[in-house]
Residue frames relative to the residue before (quaternion, step in Angstrom):
aa qw qx qy qz dx dy dz
M 1.0000 0.0000 0.0000 0.0000 0.00 0.00 0.00
V 0.4338 -0.6920 0.5145 0.2614 3.56 -0.94 0.86
K 0.3852 -0.7440 0.4949 0.2306 3.57 -0.72 0.98
K 0.4525 -0.7035 0.4863 0.2527 3.59 -1.05 0.77
E 0.6136 0.5770 -0.3643 0.3972 3.59 1.09 -0.64
R 0.3771 -0.6775 0.5776 0.2553 3.52 -1.31 0.45
C 0.3526 -0.7067 0.5718 0.2220 3.53 -1.19 0.65
A 0.1435 -0.7402 0.6512 0.0864 3.56 -0.95 0.95
V 0.0836 -0.8215 0.5631 -0.0335 3.55 -0.41 1.32
F 0.1155 -0.8047 0.5822 0.0155 3.56 -0.78 1.15
A 0.1372 -0.7761 0.6144 0.0366 3.56 -0.73 1.15
G 0.7200 -0.5619 0.2821 0.2937 3.54 -1.34 0.16
A 0.4312 0.6816 -0.4892 0.3318 3.63 1.19 0.13
P 0.6225 -0.5842 0.3636 0.3728 3.60 -1.11 0.61
I 0.1103 -0.7306 0.6698 0.0741 3.54 -1.24 0.62
A 0.2167 -0.7909 0.5632 0.1019 3.58 -0.73 1.05
D 0.7899 0.2873 -0.1154 0.5294 3.56 0.89 -1.03
Y 0.1313 -0.8325 0.5345 0.0642 3.58 0.22 1.21
K 0.5825 0.5760 -0.3759 0.4331 3.59 1.10 -0.62
R 0.6499 0.5012 -0.3138 0.4774 3.62 0.95 -0.84
I 0.6586 0.5080 -0.3216 0.4525 3.58 0.88 -0.83
K 0.6675 0.5164 -0.2902 0.4512 3.57 0.92 -0.95
A 0.5821 0.5945 -0.3754 0.4085 3.59 1.13 -0.58
Y 0.6403 0.5315 -0.3158 0.4558 3.61 1.20 -0.47
L 0.6414 0.6021 -0.3221 0.3499 3.54 1.11 -0.62
R 0.2904 -0.7363 0.5889 0.1635 3.52 -1.27 0.57
P 0.6334 -0.5712 0.3585 0.3795 3.60 -1.09 0.55
D 0.7570 0.3768 -0.2206 0.4862 3.59 1.07 -0.66
D 0.3310 0.7456 -0.5199 0.2535 3.63 1.18 0.35
Y 0.3712 -0.6814 0.5894 0.2246 3.52 -1.15 0.74
I 0.2215 -0.8400 0.4879 0.0855 3.60 -0.35 1.22
V 0.0154 -0.8079 0.5865 -0.0560 3.54 -0.70 1.18
Y 0.1269 -0.7752 0.6156 0.0634 3.56 -0.91 0.94
C 0.2009 -0.7910 0.5711 0.0883 3.56 -0.88 0.99
D 0.8368 -0.2027 0.0883 0.5009 3.57 -0.51 1.24
R 0.8435 0.0645 -0.0249 0.5326 3.62 -0.57 -1.16
G 0.5326 0.6348 -0.4091 0.3822 3.59 1.17 -0.37
L 0.5146 0.6476 -0.4021 0.3925 3.59 1.26 -0.37
R 0.5957 0.5850 -0.3678 0.4095 3.58 1.16 -0.49
H 0.6016 0.5493 -0.3583 0.4560 3.60 1.25 -0.21
K 0.4910 0.7231 -0.4094 0.2616 3.57 1.17 -0.48
R 0.6789 0.4932 -0.3058 0.4498 3.60 0.87 -0.90
S 0.6898 0.4759 -0.2917 0.4612 3.63 0.89 -0.91
L 0.6684 0.4733 -0.2938 0.4929 3.60 1.10 -0.68
D 0.2187 -0.7916 0.5300 0.2113 3.58 1.15 -0.60
L 0.4834 0.6353 -0.4395 0.4118 3.55 0.98 0.96
P 0.3513 -0.7254 0.5457 0.2293 3.60 -0.66 1.03
A 0.4799 -0.6873 0.4794 0.2596 3.52 -1.12 0.76
D 0.2898 -0.7103 0.6096 0.1995 3.54 -1.16 0.66
L 0.7907 0.0113 0.0414 0.6107 3.53 1.20 -0.74
I 0.0835 -0.7669 0.6333 0.0621 3.60 -1.05 0.76
V 0.0520 -0.8014 0.5953 -0.0270 3.56 -0.81 1.06
G 0.4115 0.7220 -0.5004 0.2428 3.59 -0.92 0.77
D 0.4766 -0.6249 0.5187 0.3365 3.53 -1.34 0.12
F 0.3249 -0.8163 0.4245 0.2189 3.52 1.45 -0.04
D 0.2656 0.7527 -0.5381 0.2709 3.52 0.92 1.03
S 0.7769 0.2808 -0.1525 0.5426 3.60 1.21 -0.38
C 0.7778 0.1696 -0.0924 0.5981 3.62 1.21 -0.06
T 0.1999 -0.7773 0.5809 0.1358 3.57 -1.12 0.51
P 0.3706 -0.7547 0.5032 0.1999 3.59 -0.96 0.85
A 0.2149 0.8201 -0.5048 0.1628 3.58 1.26 0.44
G 0.8070 0.2577 -0.2160 0.4855 3.56 -0.87 0.98
E 0.5585 0.5915 -0.4062 0.4163 3.59 1.21 -0.17
T 0.2626 -0.8018 0.5237 0.1182 3.56 -1.01 0.85
C 0.5241 0.6200 -0.4239 0.4015 3.60 1.26 0.03
E 0.6931 -0.4208 0.3538 0.4662 3.55 -1.34 -0.06
I 0.0866 -0.7868 0.6110 0.0114 3.56 -1.00 0.93
I 0.0972 -0.7669 0.6313 0.0626 3.59 -0.89 0.92
A 0.1824 -0.7945 0.5762 0.0596 3.55 -0.54 1.26
L 0.2115 -0.8003 0.5569 0.0678 3.53 -0.73 1.13
P 0.5219 -0.5937 0.4852 0.3739 3.64 -1.14 0.41
R 0.5179 -0.6487 0.4577 0.3187 3.57 -1.10 0.61
K 0.7004 0.3580 -0.2672 0.5567 3.61 1.09 -0.50
K 0.3152 0.7415 -0.5234 0.2772 3.54 -0.34 1.31
D 0.5484 -0.6191 0.4387 0.3514 3.60 -1.19 0.27
D 0.7179 0.4500 -0.2477 0.4699 3.60 1.01 -0.78
T 0.4595 -0.5951 0.5647 0.3404 3.54 -1.23 0.50
D 0.6586 -0.4955 0.3765 0.4231 3.56 -1.26 0.32
T 0.6557 0.5229 -0.3198 0.4410 3.59 1.01 -0.77
L 0.6721 0.4696 -0.3098 0.4814 3.58 0.90 -0.87
A 0.6112 0.5554 -0.3549 0.4382 3.56 0.99 -0.72
A 0.6400 0.5100 -0.3075 0.4855 3.58 1.05 -0.84
I 0.6360 0.5314 -0.3295 0.4523 3.58 0.93 -0.85
K 0.6437 0.5234 -0.3236 0.4549 3.60 0.92 -0.87
V 0.6542 0.5074 -0.3185 0.4617 3.58 0.91 -0.88
L 0.6863 0.4903 -0.2899 0.4524 3.58 0.88 -0.94
L 0.6111 0.5206 -0.3504 0.4824 3.64 1.04 -0.70
Q 0.6454 0.5173 -0.3262 0.4577 3.63 0.91 -0.83
R 0.7034 0.4598 -0.2639 0.4734 3.55 1.10 -0.63
G 0.6614 -0.5710 0.2821 0.3962 3.56 1.29 0.18
Y 0.4994 0.6521 -0.4453 0.3565 3.61 1.20 -0.06
R 0.0922 -0.8120 0.5762 0.0101 3.55 -1.03 0.82
D 0.7073 0.3765 -0.2457 0.5455 3.63 1.22 0.11
F 0.0083 0.8466 -0.5246 0.0897 3.55 -0.51 1.21
L 0.1013 -0.7404 0.6621 0.0564 3.55 -1.10 0.84
L 0.0918 -0.8223 0.5615 0.0050 3.55 -0.67 1.17
A 0.0219 0.7816 -0.6219 0.0433 3.56 -0.92 0.92
G 0.7599 0.3179 -0.2681 0.4996 3.55 -1.21 0.58
V 0.5380 0.6347 -0.3850 0.3993 3.56 1.20 0.54
I 0.7027 0.3627 -0.2517 0.5579 3.63 1.26 -0.16
G 0.2629 0.7878 -0.5137 0.2153 3.62 -0.54 1.10
E 0.8284 -0.2599 0.1800 0.4624 3.52 -1.23 -0.57
R 0.6671 0.4674 -0.3007 0.4961 3.60 1.09 -0.57
L 0.3094 -0.7814 0.5135 0.1730 3.57 -0.21 1.31
D 0.6317 0.5508 -0.3503 0.4182 3.59 0.94 -0.80
H 0.6733 0.4637 -0.2898 0.4977 3.59 0.98 -0.86
S 0.6250 0.5454 -0.3477 0.4370 3.61 0.97 -0.75
L 0.6728 0.4818 -0.2911 0.4802 3.59 0.92 -0.92
A 0.6472 0.5202 -0.3230 0.4541 3.56 0.97 -0.80
N 0.6701 0.4938 -0.2879 0.4735 3.56 1.06 -0.74
L 0.5779 0.5410 -0.3731 0.4839 3.58 1.14 -0.55
A 0.6402 0.5476 -0.3145 0.4374 3.56 0.99 -0.80
I 0.5515 0.6146 -0.3925 0.4050 3.57 1.19 -0.42
L 0.5821 0.5745 -0.3698 0.4409 3.58 1.17 -0.57
L 0.6483 0.4865 -0.3039 0.5006 3.57 1.07 -0.74
Y 0.6171 0.5588 -0.3269 0.4472 3.58 1.02 -0.85
L 0.6745 0.4850 -0.2839 0.4788 3.55 0.96 -0.90
E 0.6567 0.5233 -0.3210 0.4379 3.59 0.88 -0.93
E 0.6425 0.5243 -0.3201 0.4580 3.60 0.99 -0.78
R 0.7330 0.3735 -0.2184 0.5249 3.59 1.18 -0.41
Q 0.5358 -0.6665 0.3738 0.3592 3.54 1.22 0.65
A 0.5199 0.5896 -0.4377 0.4364 3.59 1.00 0.85
E 0.3279 -0.7449 0.5470 0.1961 3.57 -1.19 0.42
G 0.0575 -0.8010 0.5957 0.0127 3.53 -1.11 0.75
K 0.0355 -0.7622 0.6448 0.0441 3.56 -1.18 0.53
I 0.2275 -0.7565 0.6025 0.1140 3.52 -1.03 0.96
I 0.0607 -0.7913 0.6072 0.0372 3.58 -0.92 0.84
D 0.0024 0.7762 -0.6302 -0.0198 3.54 -1.20 0.59
D 0.7686 -0.3632 0.2531 0.4619 3.57 -1.27 -0.26
Y 0.7402 0.4425 -0.2049 0.4629 3.60 1.17 -0.47
G 0.7915 -0.2130 0.1685 0.5475 3.61 1.09 -0.40
E 0.4998 -0.6380 0.4980 0.3084 3.54 -1.15 -0.65
I 0.2027 -0.7643 0.6063 0.0841 3.54 -1.28 0.61
S 0.0775 0.7770 -0.6219 0.0582 3.55 -0.95 0.89
L 0.4330 -0.6597 0.5484 0.2765 3.54 -1.32 0.25
I 0.0669 -0.8125 0.5790 0.0114 3.58 -0.76 1.02
G 0.0680 -0.7741 0.6290 0.0233 3.49 -1.29 0.60
R 0.8658 -0.0660 0.0587 0.4925 3.55 -0.82 -1.01
Q 0.6351 0.5115 -0.3454 0.4644 3.59 1.09 -0.53
T 0.5130 -0.6764 0.4479 0.2806 3.54 -0.86 0.99
A 0.1741 -0.7709 0.6054 0.0944 3.58 -0.85 1.02
E 0.2244 -0.7774 0.5762 0.1149 3.55 -1.06 0.77
I 0.1569 -0.7549 0.6319 0.0783 3.56 -1.14 0.79
E 0.3049 -0.7803 0.5175 0.1742 3.58 -0.51 1.11
N 0.6503 -0.5744 0.3605 0.3424 3.53 -1.26 0.52
D 0.6153 0.5775 -0.3546 0.4028 3.62 1.19 -0.28
Y 0.5528 0.5532 -0.4056 0.4732 3.59 1.32 0.24
S 0.4710 -0.6845 0.4732 0.2927 3.59 -0.93 0.88
Y 0.8002 -0.0241 0.0614 0.5961 3.55 0.96 -0.91
F 0.0399 -0.7549 0.6411 0.1327 3.51 -1.35 0.07
S 0.1620 -0.7882 0.5913 0.0537 3.54 -1.12 0.75
L 0.2235 -0.7354 0.6249 0.1370 3.50 -1.28 0.63
I 0.0169 -0.8114 0.5825 -0.0455 3.59 -0.62 1.16
N 0.2645 -0.7456 0.5921 0.1531 3.56 -0.94 0.92
I 0.1080 -0.8130 0.5690 0.0601 3.61 -0.86 0.92
Y 0.8044 0.0568 -0.1065 0.5817 3.60 1.20 0.16
G 0.8353 0.1790 -0.1369 0.5015 3.56 -1.11 0.77
T 0.5220 -0.5809 0.4993 0.3751 3.54 -1.24 -0.66
A 0.2502 -0.7491 0.5972 0.1401 3.52 -0.86 0.94
K 0.0889 -0.8278 0.5540 -0.0067 3.58 -0.71 1.09
G 0.7927 0.3191 -0.2294 0.4659 3.50 -1.32 0.27
I 0.2977 0.7769 -0.5049 0.2300 3.60 1.03 0.75
S 0.0295 -0.7803 0.6246 0.0086 3.52 -0.93 0.94
I 0.0416 -0.7640 0.6438 0.0066 3.55 -1.06 0.85
I 0.0072 0.7984 -0.6021 0.0026 3.64 -0.74 0.97
D 0.8214 0.2278 -0.2099 0.4789 3.53 -1.34 0.48
A 0.5638 0.5349 -0.4160 0.4722 3.54 0.96 1.00
A 0.6657 -0.5131 0.3589 0.4059 3.59 -1.25 0.40
Y 0.7692 0.2016 -0.0923 0.5993 3.55 1.11 -0.77
P 0.0879 -0.8207 0.5631 0.0400 3.62 0.05 1.25
L 0.1323 -0.7646 0.6237 0.0940 3.50 -1.34 0.34
T 0.0853 -0.7762 0.6229 0.0459 3.51 -1.22 0.65
D 0.8444 -0.0909 0.0214 0.5275 3.59 -0.67 1.13
A 0.2961 0.7797 -0.4810 0.2701 3.56 0.99 0.96
E 0.2979 -0.7094 0.6072 0.1984 3.51 -1.44 0.16
I 0.0404 -0.7564 0.6503 0.0576 3.57 -1.15 0.62
T 0.1892 -0.7882 0.5806 0.0766 3.51 -0.77 1.11
C 0.6558 -0.5056 0.3732 0.4184 3.57 -1.28 0.15
S 0.7182 0.4786 -0.2468 0.4407 3.55 1.08 -0.80
Y 0.7578 0.2780 -0.1764 0.5633 3.62 1.23 -0.19
P 0.0059 -0.8508 0.5248 -0.0255 3.60 0.30 1.24
Y 0.0960 0.8434 -0.5221 0.0828 3.61 0.47 1.15
G 0.5698 0.6196 -0.3827 0.3807 3.61 1.21 0.12
V 0.4253 0.7307 -0.4388 0.3045 3.57 1.19 0.55
S 0.8632 0.1403 -0.1089 0.4726 3.56 -1.22 0.70
N 0.2408 0.7302 -0.5929 0.2396 3.55 0.59 1.12
E 0.2312 -0.7798 0.5675 0.1281 3.58 -1.22 0.39
V 0.4620 -0.6560 0.5245 0.2850 3.52 -1.11 0.74
L 0.4995 -0.6519 0.4795 0.3091 3.57 -0.98 0.85
P 0.5969 -0.5937 0.3844 0.3788 3.63 -0.97 0.74
G 0.8336 0.1875 -0.1577 0.4951 3.53 -0.91 0.95
K 0.6514 0.5101 -0.3107 0.4679 3.60 1.26 0.02
T 0.2856 -0.6724 0.6354 0.2503 3.50 -1.45 -0.01
A 0.3292 -0.7590 0.5282 0.1910 3.61 -0.47 1.15
K 0.1465 -0.7821 0.6017 0.0694 3.53 -1.18 0.68
V 0.0852 -0.7967 0.5981 0.0130 3.55 -0.98 0.93
K 0.0252 0.7804 -0.6242 0.0262 3.54 -1.01 0.81
V 0.1549 -0.7665 0.6191 0.0720 3.56 -1.15 0.80
A 0.3324 -0.7757 0.5019 0.1893 3.56 -0.60 1.12
E 0.7992 0.0772 -0.0072 0.5961 3.62 1.05 -0.74
G 0.7813 0.2702 -0.2187 0.5185 3.56 -0.77 1.00
H 0.3712 -0.7097 0.5533 0.2287 3.51 -1.35 -0.24
L 0.1342 -0.7651 0.6233 0.0904 3.55 -1.22 0.51
L 0.4224 -0.6236 0.5759 0.3179 3.51 -1.29 0.41
L 0.1693 -0.7504 0.6317 0.0956 3.55 -0.98 0.90
L 0.0762 -0.7849 0.6149 0.0031 3.55 -0.65 1.17
K 0.1143 -0.7723 0.6236 0.0393 3.56 -0.69 1.14
I 0.1551 -0.8173 0.5544 0.0227 3.54 -0.63 1.23
R 0.3938 -0.7354 0.5044 0.2231 3.56 -0.76 1.05
């Protein structure tokens, strides 16, 4: 049975504005800390439902929830390993925080998790101190007027049939390739809600506060 609850997964990248992160959370979220992400637990004031990691940078000593200890030599990052476990358990809705930070390699790997989830008919959203990131395709995505900017970034192949309405830079039946990222820093028109749709392929949608 597919679980109705959403998983809120916290990894080890820095979080400055915990109040903003907590505003995204729901009372029934299943809370998961990945290795160094456990350091966010006190500031978030959220008890763990599950802790996953190889614990090379953090220790779960004293925690009473379920703990999955991973080997240090492995192909998956701690965060991806946690995602795999949660998918196996039936979760299909994920909120990820603490996944974008100073380590560009980890940040890019965590962005790829959005593709990993989409390929498995699951949904993911990344949040940080500045906004949120999601993967969009044929379903229309909306950007509310309270965001300062939004950007569309292609990370694989060619996205075709892109339409953007009610934005400063509209598009009709456009293409965005990986090598020409011209969809950066668009703005919602005053009093409007911008809409984006992609007929073929996928794009990262970054909403910036």
